[in-house]
N, C-alpha and C positions, 0 to 999 in steps of 0.2 A: 503494500500500499504505500502511497504517497499524500501527505497533507501540505495545502498551501494556503496562503490568503489570496483573494481577489477582490477589487472595489469593482462594482458595477454601479454606474453613476456615483452617488454619495453613500452607498452602502457596502460595509465591509462583508465580504463571506469567507467561510471557511470551507474548504472544498477538500474530501475525503475521496481519492480516485484509487481504481484497482490497477496496477502497473502492468499485469497479463494484458487486461483486454482495453485499457485506456477509457472505461467508462468512470461515471462518477458513483460513487457510492452513499454518498451522503452529501448534502449542501446545506449549510447553516448560515442563516443571514447573522452572523456574529462573529466577533473575534476575542469574545470573553471565554475563559476557561469553564466557568460553572455551566454556561449556557451550552458550549459544545459537548460537554459531559454529559448534558442532559437529553441531547440529541444523540449522542452515541450509545445510551443505554437504550433507547428504543430498537436498536438492532438485535437487542436480546442476546442470547447465546452465541449469534453469530459473529459478534464483535470479538469472541476468542477464538475465532478461526484465523485473526491476523497474527502472523507469526513475524514480521519485520515491518518497519515504517521508516519511509524517507521523508525528512524535515528541515527546515531551516534552522538557526540557532534559537528559534524563538522559546523563551521559558514557558510562554502559554501552552503551547501544543506539549511540550516534554511533560509539563503538569498534568495535561489532559490523559496522555497514554500511562502515566504512573499511577493514575486513580483508576482508569478505566480497563486499561490492557497492561497489567503490569510485567506480563511475561512476554510481550512484544519485544523485540531487538530493536531498539531506535537507531538509525543511522542518520549523519548528518550529512545533509546533499554536498556533495563535492562542490557544484558550479557556485554556491553562496559562499563557501571557503574561499576559493580561487578568487572570486569578487574582492574579497576583502585583502587579499595578498596584493592584487593588481591597483588596488586602491591606493596602496602605501607608494607604489611605484608613481602613481599619478600626482601624489601629494608632494612627492621629491621634485619632479618636473615641475610643478606649481609653484614651489619654494624658490626654486632657481627664477624662473619667471619675475616674480615678485622683486627678487634681489638686483636682477637687472634692471627692471622699471627705476627702482629707487638710485640708479647709477646714471639715469636720463637729467639732462639740464634742466633747469627750471624756466628758462627764457622759452619764449613761443617759437624762437627760429632753431632748428635741428641744424646740429653742426656735424661734422663729418663721423664724430665718435658716437652721437646718437642714431646716425644711420645704420651703424655696423650693430649697435646694441639691439635696435628695432628689428633687424635682419636676424640677428640672434633667438630674440624673442620668437619672431615669426617661426624658424626652424623649431624651436620646442614646443609650439602650438602645434606643429603640422603632425609633429608625431605621438600625439596624444591617445590616438588609438592604437598605432603601431607596437607601442609599448607594453601593450596589454596581449601582444600574439606571441607566439612562437617565433623565431627569426627565420624559419623555414618560410614563413608567409609573406617575409619581407621581399619586394622587388629590388632590381639593382640598385635605383635610385634612393630608395627608401634606406637600404642597407649603407648606402655612402652617407647619406645625411644623419642616420643614429651613429655610425660608427664617429663621424666628426664631432656629434654633441659629446659621445662617451669619452672622447679624447678631451674635451675643454670641461666636462663636468663628471668628476670620478665617481661622486657621489650617487649619480643618476646611474652609471653604469653598474656599480656594485647592488644598488637596490634591484636593478632589472636581474641580474646574476642569482641574486638570492631568491627572488620571483619563481626561475625557470628552474632553479634547482628544487623550489617545493613542488612545482608542478611534475617534475621526473619522480620524486618521491611518490607523488599520488598517482601514479601510474596504476591501472588495474591489474597490470601483468606481475606487480611485485607483489600479489597474492601469495605467489609460490614460497615467499620467505616466511619465517616464523614470525608470530606476532612480537616476541621480544627483540627480534632484529629490526622490525618495522619501527617501533617503538623507539629503540636506541638510534635509527638513522634520524627519526624526527627530533629527538633531543639534541643531535648533533647539529641538526639544523638552526634549532632556537639558538646555540651559542654563536652561530656564525651570523643569524640575522641582528643579532644585538649591534653590530657593527654600524647599523643604520637605525638609529634613533626612534624613526618614524615606526619601526616593526615592532615597537615594545608593546603597545596596545592588542597588537593582532598575536603576538606570541602568548599573550596572558590570555586572550581568547580562546585560542586554539586550545592551549593547556587546560582551560575549564573545562571544554568538550572534547576532549583527546579520546576517551573510551568509545564515544559515538562517532567519532571521525574515522577512527581506525576499524570500526564495525564495517565500513567501506569495503576494506580488503575481502571480509569474511562473505558477504553478502551482494556485492557490486551493485547496491541501489543507487538511484540517483532521483532528482525530482524533474528530471528531462521531460518526462511523458507528461507529468503535471504542468509544467511550463507549456508544453504543446498543446494541452486540453485548455489552458488558460486562454491561449492566442485565439484557437479555435472559437471559444465563449466570447473574446473582444470582437472577432469578425463579426460572428451572429448578432451582437449588440450593434456595431455598424451598419450592418446590412439593415436593420430595422429600424434605423434611425433613432437609437437610444431606447429609453425605457419608457414609454408613454403609458403602457399600462405593466407594471411589474408582474401582478398576478400570472398574466398572460405569458408574459416572457418566462418565468419559472416555469409554467406548464409547457412550454415548447422546449425550455432547455431539457426538462427531465424524458421528453421523447426522443430528443435528438441524442442526448448524451449520458443517460444513464441507463 
């Protein structure tokens, strides 16, 4: 199973879906733990058929499954974790942009030095998406641009390299390793990541959810199908020009997606 939140119009929904079928099992018009638990109890004994559940790092969903299906294995979604990792790399890039902006002259007329700084800022902005990807996805021009920036901004290069090492650690192929070895490799990454101060809060967050993150290697679960389902629902909303009649929308959603 996977569980994820989805805002439809002004309302927040929690959607429990089956990873095998891609269908909605439960859709609750709430993101509150008590209300989600009440809805899940309506599943009766069927809820104990849930063996594992993929979710983000929401304390709400963890609380719900601890109370309602305590024996289900919780797996933190890989893509949510990687989003936080790349967010740090982007934060280092943004810090460099701000530092360069401070070096600009205060006058209205731009000097030659200002033009060089502005060109450097433009390059940093241009690579904002590329530094959240593997270097295999870069074309020749982007590779040249990023290598130029890495030469001038060493902390950005280190942050990117640390993010890629974490991505390598997170590969599902590593499931052949023992849990002890996987855990040790993660702890080694913690030590290396401390080289960049922006990684400290991410290290703390990952350490807090370490067991649920490592469960990925045993079960291979992610929220990919849940995110795909969210996209289908969003297209469904767009095709119907919003939610003019919420009850009718939910009725049609149940027929199409459950």
